[in-house]
BANURO-532923 format. One record per atom (N, C-alpha, C, O): x, y, z; atom name; residue number from 1; residue in three letters. Coordinates in steps of 0.1 Angstrom, whole numbers. Atoms other than C-alpha are relative to their C-alpha. Layout:
// BANURO-532923
   east  north     up  atome  num  residu
      X      Y      Z     CA  NUM     ALA
...
//
This chain:
// BANURO-532923
   east  north     up  atome  num  residu
     -9      9      9      N    1     MET
   1072   1313   1124     CA    1     MET
     -5    -15      5      C    1     MET
     -7    -16     17      O    1     MET
      1     13     -4      N    2     SER
   1065   1275   1124     CA    2     SER
     11     -6      6      C    2     SER
     22     -5      0      O    2     SER
    -11      7     -5      N    3     ALA
   1087   1254   1146     CA    3     ALA
      6    -10    -10      C    3     ALA
     18    -12     -8      O    3     ALA
     -5     10     10      N    4     ALA
   1091   1229   1117     CA    4     ALA
      9      7    -10      C    4     ALA
     17      1    -17      O    4     ALA
     -8     -7     11      N    5     LEU
   1106   1256   1095     CA    5     LEU
     12      7      7      C    5     LEU
     20     13      0      O    5     LEU
    -11     -7     -7      N    6     LEU
   1130   1270   1122     CA    6     LEU
     13     -9      0      C    6     LEU
     12    -19      7      O    6     LEU
    -12      6     -1      N    7     ASN
   1165   1258   1118     CA    7     ASN
     13     10      3      C    7     ASN
     12     21     -2      O    7     ASN
    -13    -10     -2      N    8     LEU
   1200   1274   1129     CA    8     LEU
      6     -1    -14      C    8     LEU
      9    -11    -19      O    8     LEU
     -8      1     13      N    9     CYS
   1217   1285   1098     CA    9     CYS
     15     -1      5      C    9     CYS
     20      3     16      O    9     CYS
    -15      2     -1      N   10     PRO
   1254   1276   1095     CA   10     PRO
      6     15      0      C   10     PRO
      2     24     -7      O   10     PRO
     -8    -12     -1      N   11     ARG
   1279   1303   1104     CA   11     ARG
     14     -2     -6      C   11     ARG
     18    -13     -8      O   11     ARG
    -12      1      5      N   12     ALA
   1311   1311   1089     CA   12     ALA
     11     -4     10      C   12     ALA
     10      1     22      O   12     ALA
    -10      5    -11      N   13     ALA
   1343   1296   1108     CA   13     ALA
      6     13      7      C   13     ALA
      9     12     19      O   13     ALA
     -6     -9     -8      N   14     ASP
   1356   1330   1116     CA   14     ASP
    -10     11      7      C   14     ASP
     -6     21     13      O   14     ASP
     11     -8     -6      N   15     ASP
   1322   1345   1128     CA   15     ASP
      1     -2     17      C   15     ASP
     -2    -12     22      O   15     ASP
     -3      0    -16      N   16     THR
   1329   1353   1167     CA   16     THR
    -12      7      5      C   16     THR
    -11      9     18      O   16     THR
     12     -7     -8      N   17     SER
   1295   1371   1173     CA   17     SER
     -7    -10      8      C   17     SER
     -7    -22      5      O   17     SER
      8      7     -8      N   18     THR
   1273   1359   1200     CA   18     THR
    -15     -1     -3      C   18     THR
    -23     -8      3      O   18     THR
     14      0      5      N   19     GLU
   1241   1367   1183     CA   19     GLU
     -4    -13     -4      C   19     GLU
      3    -22     -8      O   19     GLU
      7     13      5      N   20     THR
   1217   1339   1176     CA   20     THR
    -10      3     -9      C   20     THR
    -17     13     -6      O   20     THR
      8     -3     12      N   21     PHE
   1197   1339   1145     CA   21     PHE
     -6    -13     -6      C   21     PHE
     -1    -24     -4      O   21     PHE
      7     13      5      N   22     ALA
   1175   1315   1127     CA   22     ALA
     -3      4    -15      C   22     ALA
     -5     16    -19      O   22     ALA
      4     -2     14      N   23     CYS
   1166   1310   1090     CA   23     CYS
    -10    -11     -2      C   23     CYS
    -10    -22      4      O   23     CYS
      9     10      3      N   24     THR
   1137   1291   1075     CA   24     THR
      3     -8    -15      C   24     THR
      8     -2    -25      O   24     THR
     -1      9     12      N   25     ARG
   1138   1263   1049     CA   25     ARG
    -14     -7     -3      C   25     ARG
    -21    -11      7      O   25     ARG
     12      7      4      N   26     PRO
   1108   1248   1030     CA   26     PRO
      1    -14      5      C   26     PRO
     11    -20      5      O   26     PRO
      0     15     -4      N   27     THR
   1098   1214   1043     CA   27     THR
     -4     -9    -10      C   27     THR
     -1    -21    -10      O   27     THR
      3      6     12      N   28     SER
   1084   1204   1010     CA   28     SER
     -1     10    -12      C   28     SER
     -2     22    -10      O   28     SER
      1    -10     13      N   29     TYR
   1082   1218    974     CA   29     TYR
     -6     -9    -11      C   29     TYR
     -3    -20    -15      O   29     TYR
      8      6     12      N   30     THR
   1058   1211    947     CA   30     THR
      4      6    -13      C   30     THR
      3     18    -15      O   30     THR
     -4     -4     14      N   31     PHE
   1072   1212    912     CA   31     PHE
    -11      5     -8      C   31     PHE
    -22     -2     -8      O   31     PHE
     11     -4     10      N   32     PRO
   1052   1232    886     CA   32     PRO
     -2    -11    -11      C   32     PRO
      7    -19    -15      O   32     PRO
      3      9     10      N   33     GLU
   1036   1211    860     CA   33     GLU
     10      2    -12      C   33     GLU
     11     13    -16      O   33     GLU
    -11     -1     10      N   34     MET
   1063   1203    832     CA   34     MET
     -8     -1    -13      C   34     MET
    -17     -8    -14      O   34     MET
      5      1     14      N   35     LYS
   1054   1208    795     CA   35     LYS
     11     -5     -8      C   35     LYS
     22      1     -8      O   35     LYS
    -10      4     10      N   36     TRP
   1072   1189    769     CA   36     TRP
     -3      4    -14      C   36     TRP
    -13     -1    -20      O   36     TRP
      3     -6     13      N   37     PHE
   1073   1208    736     CA   37     PHE
      7     -8     -9      C   37     PHE
     18    -13     -8      O   37     PHE
     -5      7     12      N   38     GLY
   1076   1190    704     CA   38     GLY
     -1    -14      1      C   38     GLY
      1    -21     -9      O   38     GLY
      2     14      0      N   39     LYS
   1070   1156    716     CA   39     LYS
    -14     -4      1      C   39     LYS
    -22      0      9      O   39     LYS
     14      7     -1      N   40     LYS
   1039   1136    710     CA   40     LYS
     -1    -11      9      C   40     LYS
      9    -17     13      O   40     LYS
      3     11     -8      N   41     LYS
   1024   1110    732     CA   41     LYS
      5    -13     -8      C   41     LYS
      2    -14    -19      O   41     LYS
     -3     12      6      N   42     ALA
   1039   1076    725     CA   42     ALA
    -12     -8     -2      C   42     ALA
    -21     -9      6      O   42     ALA
     11      8      3      N   43     THR
   1015   1053    707     CA   43     THR
      4    -15      5      C   43     THR
     15    -20      3      O   43     THR
     -4     14     -6      N   44     PRO
   1013   1018    723     CA   44     PRO
      4     -9    -12      C   44     PRO
     -1     -8    -24      O   44     PRO
     -4      9     10      N   45     GLU
   1030    991    704     CA   45     GLU
      0    -14      6      C   45     GLU
      3    -16     18      O   45     GLU
      2     14     -4      N   46     LEU
   1024    954    704     CA   46     LEU
     15     -8      0      C   46     LEU
     22     -8     -9      O   46     LEU
    -13      7      0      N   47     VAL
   1053    934    716     CA   47     VAL
     -2    -13     -8      C   47     VAL
    -12    -21     -5      O   47     VAL
      2     13      8      N   48     THR
   1058    904    691     CA   48     THR
     10     -9      5      C   48     THR
      9    -21      1      O   48     THR
     -8     12     -5      N   49     LEU
   1087    885    709     CA   49     LEU
      2      4     13      C   49     LEU
      1     15     17      O   49     LEU
     -3     -2    -14      N   50     GLY
   1093    880    744     CA   50     GLY
      1    -12      7      C   50     GLY
      3    -23      1      O   50     GLY
      0     13     -6      N   51     ARG
   1093    855    772     CA   51     ARG
     -6      1     14      C   51     ARG
     -4     11     21      O   51     ARG
      5      1    -13      N   52     PHE
   1075    846    804     CA   52     PHE
     11     -6      8      C   52     PHE
     16    -16      4      O   52     PHE
    -11      3     -9      N   53     GLU
   1100    844    834     CA   53     GLU
     -4     -3     13      C   53     GLU
    -14      2     19      O   53     GLU
      1      2    -15      N   54     LEU
   1102    829    868     CA   54     LEU
     15      1      5      C   54     LEU
     23     -5     -1      O   54     LEU
    -11     -1     -7      N   55     GLU
   1130    837    891     CA   55     GLU
      1     -8     12      C   55     GLU
     -8     -6     20      O   55     GLU
      0      7    -12      N   56     GLN
   1141    814    918     CA   56     GLN
     15     -3      4      C   56     GLN
     22     -8     -5      O   56     GLN
    -13      3     -6      N   57     ASP
   1173    812    940     CA   57     ASP
     10      7    -12      C   57     ASP
     20      1    -16      O   57     ASP
     -8     -9      8      N   58     GLY
   1188    841    915     CA   58     GLY
      2     -8    -14      C   58     GLY
     10     -3    -21      O   58     GLY
      1      6     15      N   59     GLN
   1182    818    883     CA   59     GLN
    -12      2     -5      C   59     GLN
    -22      3      2      O   59     GLN
     13     -1      9      N   60     VAL
   1157    823    856     CA   60     VAL
     -4    -10     -9      C   60     VAL
      4    -14    -17      O   60     VAL
      7     10      8      N   61     ALA
   1134    798    840     CA   61     ALA
    -10      9    -11      C   61     ALA
    -16     19     -7      O   61     ALA
      9     -8      9      N   62     TYR
   1116    811    809     CA   62     TYR
     -6     -8    -11      C   62     TYR
     -1    -19    -14      O   62     TYR
      5      6     12      N   63     LEU
   1093    804    780     CA   63     LEU
     -2     10    -10      C   63     LEU
     -9     20     -9      O   63     LEU
     -2    -11     12      N   64     GLU
   1100    822    748     CA   64     GLU
    -13     -1     -8      C   64     GLU
    -18    -12    -10      O   64     GLU
     11     -1      7      N   65     TYR
   1070    834    727     CA   65     TYR
      1     11    -10      C   65     TYR
      8     20    -10      O   65     TYR
      2    -11     11      N   66     ALA
   1060    853    696     CA   66     ALA
    -15      2     -2      C   66     ALA
    -24     -7     -1      O   66     ALA
     15     -3      5      N   67     VAL
   1028    869    687     CA   67     VAL
     -2      5    -13      C   67     VAL
      5     14    -17      O   67     VAL
      2     -2     14      N   68     ALA
   1015    870    653     CA   68     ALA
    -15      2      0      C   68     ALA
    -23     -7      2      O   68     ALA
     15     -3      2      N   69     GLY
    981    887    650     CA   69     GLY
     -7     -6     13      C   69     GLY
     -3     -4     24      O   69     GLY
      7      5    -12      N   70     PRO
    957    867    673     CA   70     PRO
      5    -13      5      C   70     PRO
     -1    -21     11      O   70     PRO
     -7     14     -4      N   71     VAL
    981    838    677     CA   71     VAL
     11      2      9      C   71     VAL
     20     11      6      O   71     VAL
    -11      0     -9      N   72     LEU
   1005    833    707     CA   72     LEU
      7    -14     -4      C   72     LEU
      2    -25     -4      O   72     LEU
    -10     12      2      N   73     GLU
   1034    810    696     CA   73     GLU
     10     -3     11      C   73     GLU
     19      5     14      O   73     GLU
    -10      4    -11      N   74     LEU
   1051    792    724     CA   74     LEU
     11     -9     -6      C   74     LEU
      9    -21     -9      O   74     LEU
    -14      5      6      N   75     ARG
   1087    785    712     CA   75     ARG
      8     -8      7      C   75     ARG
     10    -19      2      O   75     ARG
    -10      7     -6      N   76     HIS
   1110    773    737     CA   76     HIS
     -1      3     17      C   76     HIS
     -2     14     22      O   76     HIS
     -1      0    -14      N   77     THR
   1111    765    775     CA   77     THR
     15     -3      4      C   77     THR
     22    -12     -2      O   77     THR
    -13      4     -5      N   78     GLU
   1144    766    794     CA   78     GLU
     -1      2     15      C   78     GLU
     -4     13     20      O   78     GLU
     -2      0    -14      N   79     VAL
   1148    757    831     CA   79     VAL
     13     -4      4      C   79     VAL
     18    -15      0      O   79     VAL
    -14      4     -3      N   80     PRO
   1182    757    847     CA   80     PRO
      0    -13      6      C   80     PRO
    -11    -17     12      O   80     PRO
      0     13     -4      N   81     GLU
   1192    723    856     CA   81     GLU
     -2     -1     16      C   81     GLU
     -9    -10     21      O   81     GLU
      4      1    -15      N   82     SER
   1192    729    893     CA   82     SER
    -14      2      6      C   82     SER
    -18     -1     17      O   82     SER
     13     -3     -4      N   83     LEU
   1157    741    893     CA   83     LEU
    -11    -10     -6      C   83     LEU
    -23     -9     -3      O   83     LEU
      9      9      6      N   84     ARG
   1142    712    873     CA   84     ARG
     -6     -9      9      C   84     ARG
     -1    -13     20      O   84     ARG
      9      8     -9      N   85     GLY
   1115    690    888     CA   85     GLY
     -7      8     10      C   85     GLY
    -11      2     19      O   85     GLY
      7     -8    -11      N   86     HIS
   1100    718    908     CA   86     HIS
    -13      6     -6      C   86     HIS
    -19     15      0      O   86     HIS
     13     -4      7      N   87     GLY
   1070    725    883     CA   87     GLY
      2     14     -6      C   87     GLY
     -8     20    -10      O   87     GLY
     -1    -13      6      N   88     LEU
   1085    758    870     CA   88     LEU
     -4      1    -14      C   88     LEU
    -10     11    -18      O   88     LEU
      4      0     13      N   89     ALA
   1080    748    834     CA   89     ALA
    -16     -1     -1      C   89     ALA
    -23      5    -10      O   89     ALA
     15     -2      0      N   90     SER
   1043    740    842     CA   90     SER
     -5     12      4      C   90     SER
    -16     15     -2      O   90     SER
      5    -13     -3      N   91     SER
   1038    773    858     CA   91     SER
      2     10    -11      C   91     SER
     -7     18    -14      O   91     SER
      0     -9     12      N   92     LEU
   1052    790    828     CA   92     LEU
    -10     -3    -10      C   92     LEU
    -17      6    -16      O   92     LEU
     12      3     10      N   93     ALA
   1029    771    805     CA   93     ALA
    -13      5      4      C   93     ALA
    -20     11     -4      O   93     ALA
     13     -4     -6      N   94     LYS
    999    777    827     CA   94     LYS
     -1     16     -1      C   94     LYS
    -12     21     -5      O   94     LYS
      2    -14      2      N   95     THR
   1007    814    828     CA   95     THR
     -2      6    -14      C   95     THR
    -10     15    -17      O   95     THR
      2     -3     13      N   96     ALA
   1010    816    791     CA   96     ALA
    -13     -3     -6      C   96     ALA
    -17      5    -15      O   96     ALA
     13      2      4      N   97     PHE
    977    799    785     CA   97     PHE
    -10      8      4      C   97     PHE
    -19     12     -3      O   97     PHE
     10     -9     -7      N   98     ASP
    959    820    811     CA   98     ASP
      1     14     -8      C   98     ASP
     -9     21    -10      O   98     ASP
     -1    -13      6      N   99     TRP
    973    850    794     CA   99     TRP
     -6      1    -15      C   99     TRP
    -11     11    -19      O   99     TRP
      7      1     12      N  100     ALA
    962    838    759     CA  100     ALA
    -15      0      1      C  100     ALA
    -22      6     -7      O  100     ALA
     14     -1     -2      N  101     ARG
    927    832    772     CA  101     ARG
     -4     14      3      C  101     ARG
    -14     19     -2      O  101     ARG
      4    -14     -4      N  102     GLU
    925    866    788     CA  102     GLU
      1      9    -12      C  102     GLU
     -7     19    -12      O  102     GLU
     -3     -9     10      N  103     ASN
    936    882    756     CA  103     ASN
     -7     -6    -13      C  103     ASN
     -5     -2    -24      O  103     ASN
      8      5     12      N  104     HIS
    913    862    733     CA  104     HIS
     10     -5    -11      C  104     HIS
      7     -3    -23      O  104     HIS
     -9      5     10      N  105     MET
    942    845    715     CA  105     MET
      0    -16     -2      C  105     MET
     -4    -23      7      O  105     MET
     -4     14      2      N  106     LYS
    949    811    700     CA  106     LYS
     14     -3      3      C  106     LYS
     23      6      2      O  106     LYS
    -15      5     -3      N  107     VAL
    981    791    709     CA  107     VAL
      5    -10    -10      C  107     VAL
      0    -21    -11      O  107     VAL
     -7      8      7      N  108     ASP
   1004    776    686     CA  108     ASP
     12     -6      8      C  108     ASP
     21      1     12      O  108     ASP
     -9      7     -8      N  109     VAL
   1025    751    705     CA  109     VAL
     12     -7     -8      C  109     VAL
      9    -16    -15      O  109     VAL
    -12      4      7      N  110     ILE
   1060    745    691     CA  110     ILE
      9     -8     10      C  110     ILE
     16    -17      6      O  110     ILE
     -8      5    -11      N  111     CYS
   1078    737    725     CA  111     CYS
     -5    -15      4      C  111     CYS
    -16    -17      8      O  111     CYS
      3     13     -5      N  112     PRO
   1079    700    733     CA  112     PRO
     -5     -1     14      C  112     PRO
    -14     -8     17      O  112     PRO
      4      0    -14      N  113     THR
   1077    707    770     CA  113     THR
    -14      6      1      C  113     THR
    -21      0      9      O  113     THR
     13     -5      0      N  114     VAL
   1045    729    765     CA  114     VAL
    -10    -10     -5      C  114     VAL
    -21    -12      1      O  114     VAL
      7     10      7      N  115     ALA
   1032    702    742     CA  115     ALA
     -5    -11     12      C  115     ALA
    -16    -16     12      O  115     ALA
      0     10    -10      N  116     GLY
   1036    677    772     CA  116     GLY
    -10      5     10      C  116     GLY
    -19     -2     15      O  116     GLY
     10     -5     -8      N  117     TYR
   1017    701    794     CA  117     TYR
    -14     -1     -4      C  117     TYR
    -24     -3      4      O  117     TYR
     14     -1      5      N  118     VAL
    987    704    772     CA  118     VAL
     -5    -13      0      C  118     VAL
    -18    -15      1      O  118     VAL
      7     13      0      N  119     LYS
    983    667    771     CA  119     LYS
     -5     -4     15      C  119     LYS
    -13    -13     16      O  119     LYS
      5      4    -13      N  120     THR
    978    665    808     CA  120     THR
    -10     11      6      C  120     THR
    -14     10     18      O  120     THR
      8    -10     -4      N  121     HIS
    957    698    810     CA  121     HIS
    -11      3    -12      C  121     HIS
     -9     13    -20      O  121     HIS
      9     -1     11      N  122     PRO
    928    694    786     CA  122     PRO
    -10     13      1      C  122     PRO
    -17     17     -8      O  122     PRO
      6    -14     -2      N  123     GLU
    913    728    800     CA  123     GLU
      4      9    -10      C  123     GLU
     -3     19    -13      O  123     GLU
     -6     -9      8      N  124     TYR
    935    745    776     CA  124     TYR
     -2     -5    -17      C  124     TYR
      2      1    -26      O  124     TYR
      1      7     13      N  125     ALA
    925    723    745     CA  125     ALA
     -7     10    -10      C  125     ALA
     -5      9    -22      O  125     ALA
      8     -7      8      N  126     ASP
    901    750    731     CA  126     ASP
      8     11     -6      C  126     ASP
      5     17    -16      O  126     ASP
     -9    -11      4      N  127     LEU
    930    774    728     CA  127     LEU
     10     -3    -12      C  127     LEU
     16      5    -19      O  127     LEU
     -9      7     10      N  128     ILE
    950    751    706     CA  128     ILE
     -2      5    -15      C  128     ILE
    -13      4    -19      O  128     ILE
      4     -4     13      N  129     LEU
    955    765    671     CA  129     LEU
      0    -14     -9      C  129     LEU
     10    -22    -10      O  129     LEU
      0     13      9      N  130     LYS
    943    737    647     CA  130     LYS
      1      2    -14      C  130     LYS
      0     -7    -22      O  130     LYS
//
C-alpha cells in the first residue's frame, strides 16, 4: 500500500478499542468523458455591438463600436474625468484601429475623439471609410 494513500480513518466517539487500522482514499480522480445528448455545438456568432475597455484605478474608459459587414463603426469614447489626460482615449482608438486592420475591416469614425486621433495618426488613413 502506498504511503500517500494511507490515512487514519475517523472513529466513532464511543469506540473504545485500542486496535489501529487504516483506510485508503484516492489521491486523484479522473472523470469519465461526459456526453451531452440532444445538444448541438454552438455556431459562432458575430458580435455586432460592443466596446473596447481599459480599466485603471477601478474605473473604466471605453470606446463603443458597432460592426456592420466589413465596417467597424467607432461611435463614442468615454473616459472618467479623473483619468483624462493620461492617453487612455488614444490607447482605445489605437486598439480599435489595430483590430480593424487585423480583421481586414474599414472604419467609420463617428466619435469626435477618435476623429481627432486620426488627424494626428496618418498611418490609419487607409482604414477610413470614404
